[in-house]
C-alpha positions as CSV (number, residue, x, y, z in Angstrom):
1,M,36.4,-44.4,-20.8
2,D,38.3,-46.2,-23.5
3,Y,41.5,-47.4,-21.7
4,H,43.0,-48.5,-25.0
5,N,43.1,-44.9,-26.1
6,D,43.3,-43.1,-22.8
7,F,46.3,-43.9,-20.7
8,I,45.0,-41.6,-17.9
9,A,41.3,-41.0,-17.1
10,I,40.5,-38.4,-14.4
11,S,36.8,-38.1,-13.5
12,G,35.2,-35.6,-11.1
13,V,38.4,-35.2,-8.9
14,S,38.4,-32.6,-6.1
15,K,40.8,-31.9,-3.3
16,T,40.6,-29.4,-0.4
17,Y,43.6,-29.0,1.9
18,P,42.9,-29.0,5.7
19,N,42.1,-25.6,7.3
20,T,41.1,-24.1,3.9
21,D,37.7,-23.3,2.5
22,T,38.6,-23.2,-1.2
23,P,39.3,-26.4,-3.1
24,A,42.8,-26.6,-4.7
25,V,41.2,-28.8,-7.4
26,R,37.5,-28.7,-8.1
27,N,35.6,-31.4,-10.0
28,I,38.2,-32.0,-12.7
29,S,37.6,-34.5,-15.5
30,L,40.4,-35.0,-18.0
31,S,41.7,-37.7,-20.3
32,I,45.3,-38.1,-21.6
33,R,45.8,-40.2,-24.7
34,R,48.2,-43.1,-24.7
35,G,51.5,-42.2,-26.4
36,S,50.8,-38.4,-26.4
37,I,52.8,-35.5,-25.0
38,F,50.3,-33.6,-22.8
39,G,50.9,-30.0,-21.8
40,L,49.5,-28.8,-18.5
41,L,49.5,-25.0,-18.1
42,G,48.2,-22.6,-15.5
43,P,49.3,-19.6,-13.4
44,N,50.9,-20.3,-10.0
45,G,48.2,-21.6,-7.6
46,A,46.0,-23.0,-10.4
47,G,46.1,-26.5,-9.0
48,K,48.6,-28.2,-11.3
49,T,50.9,-29.5,-8.6
50,T,47.9,-30.8,-6.6
51,L,46.6,-32.6,-9.6
52,L,50.0,-34.2,-10.4
53,S,50.5,-35.1,-6.8
54,M,47.3,-37.0,-6.7
55,L,48.1,-38.7,-10.1
56,S,51.5,-39.8,-8.7
57,G,50.2,-41.0,-5.4
58,L,51.7,-38.2,-3.2
59,L,48.2,-37.0,-2.3
60,H,44.7,-38.7,-2.1
61,Q,41.8,-37.0,-3.7
62,D,38.7,-36.2,-1.6
63,S,36.3,-37.4,-4.4
64,G,36.4,-38.7,-7.9
65,N,38.5,-41.3,-9.7
66,I,41.9,-41.4,-11.3
67,V,42.7,-44.4,-13.6
68,V,46.2,-44.9,-15.0
69,D,46.6,-47.7,-17.6
70,G,43.4,-49.3,-16.4
71,L,44.3,-49.2,-12.7
72,D,42.5,-47.1,-10.2
73,T,44.9,-45.0,-8.0
74,Q,42.9,-45.7,-4.9
75,D,43.7,-49.4,-4.9
76,N,46.7,-50.0,-7.2
77,M,49.2,-47.2,-6.5
78,A,52.1,-49.6,-6.0
79,A,51.6,-51.0,-9.5
80,I,51.0,-47.6,-11.0
81,K,54.3,-46.2,-9.5
82,S,56.2,-48.9,-11.3
83,R,54.8,-47.5,-14.5
84,L,55.5,-43.8,-13.6
85,G,58.6,-41.7,-13.8
86,L,58.7,-38.2,-12.1
87,V,61.1,-35.5,-12.9
88,P,60.5,-32.6,-10.4
89,Q,61.4,-29.0,-10.9
90,D,63.7,-29.1,-7.8
91,L,66.6,-31.4,-8.6
92,A,66.2,-34.8,-7.1
93,L,69.9,-35.6,-7.0
94,Y,72.5,-36.2,-4.3
95,P,75.2,-33.7,-5.2
96,S,78.0,-35.4,-3.3
97,L,77.5,-38.6,-5.3
98,T,78.5,-39.2,-8.9
99,A,76.1,-39.6,-11.8
100,H,76.6,-43.3,-11.8
101,E,76.1,-43.5,-8.0
102,N,72.9,-41.4,-8.2
103,L,71.5,-43.7,-11.0
104,A,72.5,-46.8,-9.0
105,F,70.8,-45.5,-5.9
106,F,67.5,-44.5,-7.6
107,G,67.5,-47.7,-9.7
108,S,67.8,-49.8,-6.6
109,M,64.9,-47.9,-5.0
110,Q,62.9,-49.0,-8.0
111,G,63.8,-52.7,-7.4
112,L,66.5,-53.0,-10.0
113,T,69.5,-55.2,-9.1
114,G,72.6,-56.9,-10.7
115,D,73.0,-56.9,-14.4
116,M,69.6,-55.3,-15.1
117,L,70.5,-52.3,-12.9
118,Q,73.9,-51.9,-14.6
119,T,72.3,-52.1,-18.1
120,R,69.8,-49.4,-17.2
121,I,72.5,-47.2,-15.7
122,D,74.5,-47.5,-18.9
123,A,71.5,-46.8,-21.0
124,C,70.6,-43.7,-19.0
125,L,74.1,-42.3,-19.2
126,R,74.1,-42.7,-22.9
127,L,70.7,-41.1,-23.2
128,S,71.8,-38.1,-21.2
129,K,75.2,-38.1,-22.9
130,L,77.0,-38.2,-19.5
131,E,79.2,-41.3,-20.1
132,D,82.4,-39.2,-19.9
133,R,81.2,-37.6,-16.6
134,A,79.7,-40.7,-15.0
135,H,82.2,-40.8,-12.2
136,Q,82.3,-37.0,-11.5
137,R,80.5,-35.7,-8.4
138,V,77.2,-34.0,-9.4
139,N,78.1,-30.8,-7.4
140,S,80.7,-30.1,-10.1
141,Y,78.1,-30.2,-12.9
142,S,76.6,-27.2,-14.7
143,G,72.9,-26.5,-14.4
144,G,72.3,-28.1,-17.8
145,L,74.1,-31.3,-16.9
146,K,72.2,-31.6,-13.7
147,R,68.9,-31.2,-15.5
148,R,70.0,-34.0,-17.9
149,L,70.8,-36.3,-15.0
150,N,67.6,-35.4,-13.3
151,L,65.7,-36.6,-16.4
152,A,67.9,-39.8,-16.6
153,V,67.0,-40.6,-13.0
154,G,63.3,-40.4,-13.8
155,L,63.9,-42.9,-16.7
156,I,66.0,-45.4,-14.8
157,H,63.1,-48.0,-14.5
158,Q,61.8,-47.5,-18.0
159,P,58.4,-46.0,-17.1
160,Q,55.5,-45.9,-19.4
161,L,54.4,-42.5,-18.1
162,L,56.8,-39.6,-17.5
163,I,55.7,-36.5,-15.6
164,L,58.0,-33.5,-16.0
165,D,57.6,-30.3,-13.9
166,E,59.5,-27.4,-15.6
167,P,62.4,-29.6,-16.7
168,T,64.2,-26.8,-18.6
169,V,64.0,-24.0,-16.0
170,G,67.3,-22.0,-15.8
171,I,69.3,-23.9,-18.3
172,D,71.2,-23.0,-21.5
173,P,69.6,-23.3,-25.0
174,Q,71.8,-26.2,-25.9
175,S,70.7,-28.3,-22.9
176,R,67.1,-27.2,-23.5
177,N,67.2,-28.5,-27.1
178,F,68.9,-31.7,-25.9
179,I,65.9,-32.3,-23.5
180,Y,63.4,-31.5,-26.4
181,D,65.1,-34.1,-28.6
182,S,65.3,-36.7,-25.8
183,L,61.6,-36.3,-25.0
184,T,60.6,-36.5,-28.7
185,H,62.6,-39.8,-29.1
186,L,61.0,-41.2,-25.9
187,N,57.6,-40.3,-27.1
188,E,58.2,-41.7,-30.6
189,A,59.1,-45.0,-28.8
190,G,55.6,-45.0,-27.1
191,M,56.1,-43.2,-23.8
192,T,53.2,-41.0,-22.6
193,I,54.5,-37.7,-21.2
194,I,52.9,-35.0,-19.1
195,Y,54.7,-31.7,-19.4
196,T,54.4,-28.6,-17.3
197,T,56.3,-25.4,-18.1
198,H,56.3,-21.6,-17.9
199,Y,57.5,-21.4,-21.5
200,M,54.6,-21.4,-24.0
201,E,56.9,-22.0,-27.0
202,E,57.9,-25.4,-25.5
203,V,54.3,-26.5,-25.3
204,E,53.6,-25.3,-28.8
205,Q,56.6,-27.2,-30.1
206,L,56.3,-30.4,-28.1
207,C,52.7,-31.1,-27.0
208,D,49.9,-33.0,-28.8
209,D,47.2,-32.0,-26.4
210,I,47.0,-29.1,-23.9
211,A,44.9,-28.3,-20.8
212,I,44.8,-24.9,-19.2
213,M,44.0,-24.8,-15.4
214,D,42.9,-21.8,-13.3
215,Q,41.5,-21.6,-9.8
216,G,41.4,-25.4,-9.5
217,Q,39.5,-26.1,-12.7
218,V,40.3,-27.0,-16.3
219,I,39.2,-24.0,-18.3
220,A,40.4,-25.1,-21.8
221,N,41.4,-28.5,-23.2
222,G,42.3,-29.8,-26.7
223,T,44.9,-29.7,-29.4
224,L,46.7,-26.4,-30.0
225,D,44.7,-25.7,-33.2
226,E,41.4,-26.4,-31.3
227,L,42.4,-24.1,-28.5
228,L,43.5,-21.3,-30.8
229,A,40.3,-21.6,-32.9
230,H,38.2,-21.4,-29.7
231,G,40.1,-18.3,-28.5
232,S,39.7,-16.6,-31.9
233,A,35.9,-17.2,-31.9
234,R,35.6,-15.7,-28.4
235,D,37.6,-12.5,-29.1
236,T,36.6,-10.0,-31.7
237,S,39.3,-7.5,-30.5
238,H,42.9,-7.5,-31.7
239,S,45.9,-8.6,-29.7
240,I,49.5,-7.4,-29.5
241,H,52.2,-9.2,-27.7
242,L,55.6,-7.6,-27.2
243,R,58.8,-8.9,-25.6
244,T,61.6,-6.6,-24.7
245,E,65.3,-6.8,-23.9
246,Q,65.0,-4.6,-20.8
247,D,62.5,-4.4,-18.0
248,I,59.4,-2.4,-18.9
249,P,59.2,0.7,-16.6
250,S,56.1,1.1,-14.5
251,N,55.3,4.6,-15.8
252,I,55.0,3.2,-19.4
253,L,52.6,0.5,-18.1
254,E,50.5,3.1,-16.3
255,T,50.4,5.3,-19.4
256,L,49.2,2.4,-21.6
257,R,46.6,1.3,-19.1
258,R,45.0,4.8,-19.3
259,H,45.1,4.8,-23.1
260,E,41.6,5.0,-24.6
261,A,42.3,2.2,-27.1
262,V,43.4,-0.3,-24.4
263,E,40.7,-2.8,-23.4
264,Q,43.0,-5.1,-21.4
265,L,46.7,-5.0,-20.5
266,N,48.7,-7.8,-18.9
267,S,52.4,-7.5,-18.3
268,N,55.4,-9.4,-17.0
269,T,58.9,-8.0,-16.4
270,R,59.8,-8.0,-20.1
271,S,56.6,-8.9,-21.8
272,L,53.4,-7.0,-22.6
273,H,50.1,-8.2,-23.9
274,I,47.5,-5.7,-25.0
275,T,43.9,-6.3,-26.2
276,S,42.6,-3.4,-28.2
277,H,39.8,-2.3,-30.6
278,N,42.4,-0.1,-32.3
279,A,45.5,-2.2,-32.4
280,E,47.4,-0.1,-35.0
281,Q,47.1,3.0,-32.9
282,I,48.1,1.4,-29.7
283,L,51.1,-0.4,-31.3
284,H,52.3,2.9,-32.8
285,D,52.0,4.7,-29.4
286,T,53.6,1.8,-27.5
287,L,56.6,1.8,-29.8
288,E,57.0,5.5,-29.4
289,L,57.0,5.2,-25.6
290,F,59.6,2.4,-25.9
291,R,61.7,4.6,-28.2
292,R,61.7,7.5,-25.8
293,K,62.9,5.2,-23.0
294,N,65.5,3.3,-25.2
295,I,63.6,0.0,-24.7
296,T,64.8,-2.5,-27.2
297,L,62.2,-4.9,-28.7
298,R,62.9,-8.6,-28.8
299,S,59.8,-9.6,-30.7
300,I,56.3,-8.4,-31.7
301,N,53.3,-10.6,-32.4
302,Y,50.5,-8.7,-33.9
303,G,47.1,-10.1,-34.9
304,A,48.1,-13.8,-35.3
305,A,46.8,-16.0,-32.4
306,N,49.2,-17.9,-30.3
307,L,49.1,-19.9,-27.1
308,E,50.3,-17.1,-24.8
309,Q,47.7,-14.7,-26.1
310,L,45.0,-17.3,-25.5
311,F,46.3,-18.0,-22.0
312,L,46.2,-14.3,-21.1
313,Q,42.7,-14.0,-22.6
314,L,41.4,-16.9,-20.5
315,T,43.1,-16.3,-17.2
316,G,44.0,-12.7,-17.3
317,A,47.4,-13.6,-15.8
318,S,50.9,-14.3,-16.7
319,L,52.1,-17.9,-16.3
320,R,54.3,-16.7,-13.4
321,D,51.6,-14.7,-11.6
């Protein structure tokens, strides 16, 4: 492995939890380029959390090697943790403390003291645009403000690697765009970022490289263009992806599953992905069914490949399955 280009090198890593027969992660090999934003996707239970837990030292692998910035995690986890920032999906904040107090506490846990700690607190408050709320208790914050502070806590010690687990879940569009912009600026300054999300458009917008996991294995890996080209070569059928403003009734889904032109159908509450050898006919019939039930369309993607279509094609599952 070329450690000058690969900030992270994962080789033959497996992990099986006690009292289970099926590995959570199975013989994964993966490299993450220095200075890239790396998107990690997979349905629930694919093994993403287990892989990231091993990478961040919360779990030990059963076999294989993980090297971060030239350091093997088996022998150098303390040094690696000083290079690593983790922003979990569940807010890692003390709600009864202020933003300033949260940053001071987590900064001290990273060994920061005195003027250096105060300098980093000020920098993180500026980054998250929380200067005016620095001395307000976190339990008075909106969801978007809490997400911004959660990100700032992960950056308090100036990590070289930032791992984010669904950092934009449940927040307003303005806060989401703020986090996008912040991550872009951090990456442009040289930070390597690993990004997991259930929003495909975020990965398409932010990530340089993408890996898709399923059943403990990496089933696709590359740039967005490489993955989409791979998916188009595999699939000679046509794809339709629809998003709706209302929940899609179960009787519509059953009708479409029985349609002679439908080869594969995957659905979520308000989204529908159909693979068909007669896409024009099935699109016409689907829209007619929606019209009868007063289902309002939010978007239609017909023919052109995108990441969500590829994901469904490879895994047969919605990201939230």
